[in-house]
C-alpha positions in Angstrom: -1.2 10.2 -34.3 -1.4 6.3 -33.2 2.0 6.5 -31.2 1.3 9.8 -29.9 -2.6 8.0 -28.7 -0.6 4.6 -27.5 1.5 6.8 -25.1 -1.0 8.6 -23.7 -1.6 8.2 -19.9 -4.4 10.6 -18.2 -7.0 8.7 -20.0 -10.5 8.6 -18.7 -10.0 4.8 -17.9 -6.8 5.8 -15.8 -8.3 8.5 -14.3 -11.6 6.7 -12.8 -10.0 3.4 -12.0 -6.9 5.6 -9.8 -10.0 7.8 -8.0 -12.3 4.4 -7.3 -9.2 3.2 -6.0 -8.8 6.0 -3.9 -11.9 5.3 -2.6 -11.1 2.5 -1.5 -7.8 2.3 0.6 -9.8 6.3 2.5 -11.7 3.5 3.6 -9.1 1.1 5.1 -7.6 4.7 6.6 -10.2 6.5 8.0 -10.7 3.6 10.3 -7.0 1.9 10.9 -5.7 4.7 13.3 -9.0 5.5 15.0 -10.1 2.4 15.9 -6.7 1.4 18.1 -8.1 4.2 20.9 -12.0 2.9 19.8 -11.1 -0.5 20.6 -9.4 0.0 23.8 -11.7 2.3 25.1 -14.8 0.3 24.3 -13.5 -3.2 25.0 -10.5 -2.3 27.5 -8.0 -5.0 25.9 -4.0 -4.8 26.4 -1.8 -3.2 23.2 -1.5 -6.6 22.5 -5.1 -7.4 21.6 -5.4 -3.8 20.1 -2.7 -5.1 17.2 -4.8 -8.1 16.3 -7.1 -4.7 14.8 -5.0 -4.9 12.6 -2.9 -8.2 12.1 -5.9 -9.9 11.5 -7.3 -7.6 8.9 -3.9 -7.6 7.3 -3.2 -11.4 7.5 -6.6 -12.1 6.0 -6.2 -9.9 2.8 -2.9 -11.6 2.0 -5.2 -14.8 2.4 -7.4 -13.5 -0.1 -4.7 -12.1 -2.6 -3.1 -15.6 -3.2 -6.4 -17.4 -3.6 -7.3 -13.9 -6.2 -4.8 -14.2 -8.0 -5.6 -17.8 -8.9 -9.1 -16.8 -9.3 -8.7 -14.2 -11.9 -7.4 -17.1 -14.3 -11.0 -18.7 -13.9 -13.3 -16.1 -13.1 -14.1 -12.6 -15.0 -12.0 -9.8 -12.6 -14.7 -7.8 -13.2 -16.9 -9.4 -11.1 -14.2 -10.1 -8.4 -13.5 -6.7 -8.1 -17.4 -5.2 -7.0 -17.5 -8.2 -5.1 -14.5 -7.0 -2.9 -16.0 -3.5 -3.0 -19.6 -4.3 -2.2 -18.1 -6.7 1.0 -15.8 -3.9 1.9 -18.7 -1.6 2.0 -21.3 -3.9 4.1 -19.0 -4.7 6.9 -17.8 -0.9 7.3 -21.7 -0.7 8.1 -21.4 -3.3 10.4 -18.7 -2.2 12.6 -20.7 -0.2 14.7 -23.0 -2.8 15.2 -20.0 -5.5 17.1 -21.0 -6.1 20.5 -17.4 -7.9 21.8 -14.0 -7.6 20.9 -14.0 -11.1 19.2 -17.2 -9.9 17.2 -15.3 -6.7 15.9 -12.5 -9.0 15.1 -14.3 -11.6 12.9 -15.6 -8.1 10.7 -11.9 -7.3 10.5 -11.4 -11.2 8.8 -14.1 -10.7 7.1 -13.3 -7.2 5.8 -9.9 -8.1 5.0 -11.1 -10.9 2.2 -13.1 -7.8 0.8 -10.2 -5.5 0.6 -8.0 -8.1 -0.5 -10.0 -9.0 -4.0 -10.2 -5.7 -4.8 -6.9 -4.4 -4.2 -5.1 -7.1 -6.5 -7.8 -6.4 -9.4 -7.7 -2.8 -9.6 -3.5 -2.3 -10.1 -3.9 -5.2 -12.8 -6.4 -3.5 -15.2 -4.3 0.0 -14.6 -1.2 -2.1 -15.3 -3.2 -2.6 -19.2 -3.4 1.1 -19.3 -0.1 2.5 -18.7 2.6 3.0 -22.1 5.1 0.9 -21.1 7.7 3.5 -21.6 6.0 5.5 -18.9 5.2 2.8 -16.5 7.2 4.3 -13.7 5.6 7.5 -14.5 2.1 5.7 -14.7 2.4 3.7 -11.6 3.5 6.8 -9.5 0.5 8.9 -10.4 -1.5 5.8 -9.4 -0.2 5.1 -6.2 -1.1 8.9 -5.0 -4.1 7.3 -5.0 -3.0 5.1 -2.0 -0.4 7.4 -0.9 -3.2 10.0 -0.3 -5.2 7.9 1.0 -2.8 6.1 3.8 -1.9 10.1 5.2 -5.2 12.0 4.5 -7.3 9.2 6.2 -6.5 8.9 9.7 -6.6 12.6 9.8 -10.4 12.8 8.6 -10.2 9.7 10.8 -9.4 11.4 14.0 -11.5 14.3 13.3 -14.7 11.7 12.8 -14.0 10.2 15.8 -15.1 12.7 17.6 -18.5 12.9 16.7 -18.5 9.5 17.4 -17.6 5.6 16.0 -20.8 5.0 14.3 -20.7 8.3 12.1 -17.2 7.2 11.4 -18.0 4.0 10.1 -21.1 5.5 8.0 -18.0 7.9 6.4 -16.0 4.8 5.4 -18.9 3.0 3.7 -20.0 5.8 2.0 -16.9 6.3 0.8 -16.2 2.6 -0.8 -19.3 3.1 -2.6 -18.7 6.1 -4.5 -16.0 3.8 -6.1 -19.0 2.2 -8.0 -20.3 5.4 -10.1 -16.8 6.0 -10.8 -16.2 2.4 -12.0 -20.0 1.0 -13.9 -19.5 2.2 -17.5 -18.8 -0.4 -19.5 -16.0 1.9 -21.1 -14.2 3.0 -17.6 -12.8 -1.1 -17.6 -10.3 -2.8 -19.9 -12.2 -4.9 -22.4 -9.9 -8.2 -20.9 -12.2 -8.1 -17.1 -15.2 -8.7 -19.0 -13.2 -11.9 -20.7 -13.1 -15.4 -18.8 -9.0 -15.9 -19.2 -7.7 -18.0 -21.7 -6.6 -21.7 -20.1 -3.2 -21.4 -22.8 -0.9 -18.6 -23.8 -0.2 -17.8 -27.8 2.7 -20.5 -27.3 0.1 -23.4 -26.2 1.3 -22.9 -22.6 -0.8 -23.1 -19.3 -1.1 -20.5 -18.2 -2.3 -21.5 -14.7 1.2 -21.1 -13.0 3.5 -18.6 -12.4 6.6 -18.9 -13.8 9.9 -19.4 -11.5 11.4 -16.8 -12.6 9.4 -14.6 -12.3 8.7 -15.5 -8.8 12.6 -15.2 -7.6 12.7 -12.4 -9.8 9.7 -10.6 -7.5 11.3 -12.1 -3.9 13.4 -8.6 -3.5 11.7 -5.7 -4.6 8.4 -7.6 -2.2 11.4 -8.2 0.4 12.0 -4.2 0.6 8.5 -3.5 0.3 8.0 -5.5 3.2 10.9 -3.6 5.2 9.2 0.0 4.7 5.9 -1.4 5.6 7.2 -2.4 8.9 8.2 1.2 9.5 4.8 2.9 7.9 3.7 -0.1 10.4 4.7 1.6 13.6 3.7 5.2 12.6 -0.4 4.2 11.7 -0.4 2.0 15.1 0.8 3.9 17.6 1.2 7.8 16.8 -2.3 8.6 18.2 -0.4 6.4 21.2 2.6 8.5 21.0 1.1 11.7 20.9 -0.7 11.5 23.8 3.0 11.1 26.0 4.6 14.1 24.3 1.0 16.1 25.2 0.7 16.8 21.1 -3.0 17.7 20.7 -2.7 17.2 16.9 -0.9 14.3 15.8 -3.2 13.8 12.5 -1.2 17.0 11.3 1.7 14.2 10.7 -0.6 12.3 8.4 -1.6 15.7 6.5 1.5 17.0 6.0 3.0 13.3 5.1 0.5 13.2 1.9 1.7 16.5 1.0 5.1 15.2 0.8 4.3 12.2 -1.1 1.6 13.9 -3.8 4.8 16.6 -4.4 7.6 13.7 -5.1 5.6 11.3 -7.3 6.1 12.8 -10.6 9.4 13.4 -10.2 10.2 10.2 -8.7 8.6 8.3 -11.2 10.1 9.9 -14.0 13.5 9.4 -12.1 12.7 5.4 -12.1 11.6 5.7 -16.0 14.9 7.3 -16.6 17.6 6.2 -14.0 16.0 2.5 -12.9 14.9 1.7 -8.6 18.5 2.4 -7.2 18.5 6.0 -8.3 14.7 6.8 -6.4 15.2 4.0 -3.6 18.7 4.8 -1.5 17.7 8.5 -1.5 14.0 8.0 -0.3 15.1 5.3 2.4 18.0 7.9 3.4 15.4 10.6 4.2 13.0 8.0 5.7 16.1 7.5 7.8 16.2 11.0 8.8 12.2 11.5 9.6 12.1 8.2 11.5 15.1 9.8 13.8 13.6 13.3 14.2 10.1 12.1 15.0 11.5 9.9 18.1 12.8 13.1 19.5 10.0 15.5 18.4 8.5 17.5 21.5 6.0 20.6 19.6 4.6 20.6 16.0 7.6 22.4 14.5 9.5 18.4 14.2 6.5 16.7 14.0 6.1 18.3 10.2 9.3 18.1 9.9 9.0 14.5 10.3 6.6 14.4 8.4 8.4 16.2 5.3 10.9 14.1 5.5 9.3 10.3 5.6 6.5 10.9 3.7 9.0 12.2 0.9 10.8 9.0 1.2 7.9 6.7 1.3 6.6 8.9 -1.8 9.7 7.7 -3.3 9.9 4.6 -2.1 6.5 2.2 -3.0 5.6 3.4 -6.3 9.5 2.7 -8.0 9.0 -1.0 -6.1 5.6 -1.5 -7.9 6.7 -0.4 -11.3 9.7 -2.6 -10.4 7.3 -5.2 -9.6 5.5 -5.2 -12.8 8.0 -4.2 -15.0 9.7 -7.6 -14.2 7.0 -10.0 -15.3 5.2 -11.0 -18.3 1.6 -9.1 -18.8 -0.7 -12.2 -17.9 1.9 -12.3 -14.7 0.8 -8.9 -13.6 -2.6 -10.1 -11.2 0.4 -11.9 -9.4 2.9 -9.4 -9.5 0.7 -6.8 -7.8 -0.9 -9.6 -5.8 2.7 -9.9 -4.0 2.7 -6.2 -3.9 0.1 -6.2 -1.7 0.3 -8.6 0.6 4.2 -7.4 1.7 2.9 -4.1 2.0 -0.3 -5.8 4.1 2.3 -8.1 6.1 4.9 -5.2 7.0 2.6 -3.2 8.0 0.6 -6.2 10.3 4.4 -7.4 11.5 5.3 -3.5 12.2 1.7 -3.4 14.3 3.0 -6.7 16.4 6.7 -6.3 16.4 7.0 -2.4 17.1 4.1 -3.0 20.2 6.4 -5.2 21.8 9.7 -2.7 21.0 7.1 0.1 22.3 6.2 -1.9 25.7 10.4 -2.1 26.3 11.5 1.2 25.1 8.5 3.4 24.8 7.3 4.6 21.6 10.6 7.5 20.7 12.9 4.4 20.9 10.6 2.4 18.6 10.9 4.8 16.4 14.6 4.6 16.4 14.8 1.5 16.2 12.5 1.4 12.6 15.3 3.8 11.5 17.2 0.5 11.6 15.3 -1.5 9.4 15.6 1.1 7.0 19.1 1.3 7.1 18.8 -2.2 6.5 16.9 -1.5 3.1 19.3 0.4 2.1 22.2 -1.7 2.4 20.2 -5.0 0.5 19.3 -2.0 -2.4 22.8 -1.3 -3.0 24.2 -5.0 -2.8 21.4 -6.1 -4.5 22.5 -3.7 -7.3 26.2 -4.3 -6.9 25.5 -7.9 -7.1 23.5 -7.8 -10.7 25.6 -5.3 -12.5 29.0 -8.2 -11.5 26.6 -10.5 -12.7 26.1 -8.3 -16.3 29.8 -7.8 -17.0 30.2 -11.8 -16.3 27.7 -12.7 -18.5 28.8 -10.4 -21.3 32.6 -9.4 -21.1 32.7 -7.5 -24.4 28.7 -5.5 -24.5 29.9 -2.1 -23.9 27.0 -0.6 -21.6 
């Protein structure tokens, strides 16, 4: 009976933290896509300046995550989580009061601090709750919180934006506040979150610095995550503007269908990861994303837009939880904060780089050309995945030539 209890995934704590995490990411993506058109109309700035709205937030979150991974070894993690959520909520409410473009950018930096704090701590709590043998499946379901928010958020945000930016910021702030009732019951959070971390591990070694071997193991999946995020950065930053050029009135439909595709594929891809490993998930996921971006580049009507959303959403929905589970599997439990920090840092850095890099490309080739070039990034993603798998297998055979698989 205790063994079955240990294998339970859908506990009250797992559900509560997953829903709260969805609130955090929904807050982010409610404003991310609509804010580009708002900034352009309100402050009359260039495309390069518009990209700063995304990139400055991302770089702020990245820097904060490094600091948070360090702080989690010295401060009660639950305090960091509550502080991050509070900062994110307050700054969201303040967006509509920004009287200048520079003031808005400062608020985006502050928002990145709050978001970065909460987005490292909460996945670390969840990783403690997921049975080890169901890590891929559990991370897949947990990742639905971000996938749904990343896809449904822009759709809702674009609709609410029609009422005014002030309404959108109020909605975004309330969404973050909705996370608090889910997380306030003490039994919802793992007991370790309320304790000050130990200075030394059970072997008597200091636990402050991550092992260099662990960091090396994380570099490959983090790099792959960055490549995927670059293509997503081009989607969230420029899809609304692309829709105007091809006369599509409701590009928000892409985000809705994208979300449904991610939801549909997550349970299957998580179980496939647990049984077959990362390559069996990443390669077909990358192929679907390539086709989706190519279809999107040629979109001239709602039918092609929906087809592109299904293909890209399915591919993206397979890839991201597999990479996160891979990174968590690669480190010791006490290093999961570092792994989650690197995972989300590579995600945010990729989105920021995609917004900047693909924005420059779009100015030269147009949005359709930009999405075609984005598909080349996913070709590189597949090539690196396959090459690393071949090298790993050859290294394993060299080490243990007499051991049968």
